[in-house]
N, C-alpha and C positions, 0 to 999 in steps of 0.2 A: 945930088948924089953925097952930095955930103951929109946930110941928115940920113940918108940910108945908111950910112958909115956909121955915124955917130949913134943910130938908133942899134946896129949890130953890134958896135962894141958896148953898149949899154945891156943888150940883150946878155952878151958873153959873161959881162961882168955881172948880171944881175944872174945868171946862170950859174956861175962859179960861187956866187953868197948863198945861193940856194942850197947848192951842193953841201958847202960846208956846214950851213944849217942843219942838213937832214943828214950828215955826220954824227952833229953833235948834239941831234935829237936820240939818233940813231944809238947812240954813246949812253945817253939818258936813260933809253930805253931800256936798253940792254942793264944798266945798273939798276933801273927799278927793276926788272924784270927778275935779276938774282937776287935782290932784297926781296922780294916779294915771295919768292922761293923758298927763301933761308927761313923768313917767318910763317909760311905755310908750312914748311917740314918741323920746326920748332912747335906749331899748333898741332900739326899730325901727331908728333911725338907725345906731348902733353896728353890728348887726347887718348892717345895709345894706351899710356900709362894709367891713366884714370880709369880706360874701360877696362885694363888688365885688372888692376886693384879692384874694380867693381865686381869683375869675373871672380875673383879670388873670395872676395866675401859673399857671393852669392853659390859660389861651392860649397863653402864651411857651412852658410845656412841651409842648403839642400843636403849636406851631410847627415846633419845635426835633425833634420826634419825627419828624414828618413830614417834614423836610427829610432826616435820616437815612435815614427807609423810601422816600424817594424814589432818595437816593443808591444804596442797597444796591440797590436795584429795577432801577436803570440798570445798576447792575455785573452783577446775575444776566440783564438782558436782553441784555447787552455777550458775557456768556460762554458766550448759551444760542445767540447767533446768531451766533457763532466755530465754536461744535459745530457746527451745523447747515450752516454753510458748509463747513467739513473734512467734512463725512458726506456734503453734496451733491457736492463735488470726488471723493471715493471712489468715491462710485453713478455718476458720469460716467464716471471710469476704469474703472470695471466694465462701464458698459456700452458701452464702447469697446472693452473687449477682446471684451465678446459678440457686438457686433456684427461684430468683423472675424474672430471665429471662423464665424460664422452666414455671413461674404461666402467665407471659404475653403472651407466644406461644399457651401456653394451652385455654386462656381466646379469643385469636384470633381464636383458631380453632375452638373453642366453637360456638363463633359468628358467625363463618362463616357457621360452619355446621346448628346450629340455623336459618341461611340467608336460607340457601340451603333447610332443611326441609319445612320454610315457603314458597318457591319459589313450592317446591314438589307435599306439601298439597292443595298450590294455584292450580296450572295443577290437581290434581286430582280431586278438587273439578270443575272446570272447565268440564274434562271430563266427571265425572257424573253427571252434569248439559246436556252435548251432550246426555249423553245416556239417559238420563230421558226424553227428547225431543224426541230423536229417539223414546223412548217407548209408551211415549203419542201419535205419530205421528203413529204408527203402531197400535196402541190398537185404535185410532180413524178411521182408515183404515178397521180395523176387525171389530168394531162394525158397521160400515158405512154398511160395505159388508154383515154383518150379517143381517141387516135390512133392508136392499136390498133382501137378498134371502128371507127372511120371507116374504116380503110384494110382492112378485115375487111368493112363494108359497101359498099364502093365494088367490091374485088374480086368479093363474092358478085352483086352485081346487074351489074354488068362482063361478066362472065364467063358470064353467063345467057344 
């Protein structure tokens, strides 16, 4: 029994020693954690400051690049606009030339058709004249034959 008591006392003293060691270890761990937190905060702040500085530098570079690209784009647009204006002017001139050619061709065609129409009209007049001469001739033949018939009819009935 004594042995049991001494082991129990040994266990209690061991337990209290362990508990004190645990307290000390917890205190050390807490101190270490606070130190690590402080170091992490410092590192994060340093990295944040570095990143901010890099971002400002990049922003400035982007602004400068954007400004240069904008100027280049304006130059390109102006060059293309000038080229397009020249091409439009050339197209207008070609179009005017084509229109003038078409007008000349149209005038030639109208003149030819006018001449052809005048010839056709004169041919129709000649035909109408020939037809009227023929009609006059046949009407004279008709009237002469009618007069001969009336004269023969009267002579035949009156001589009877």
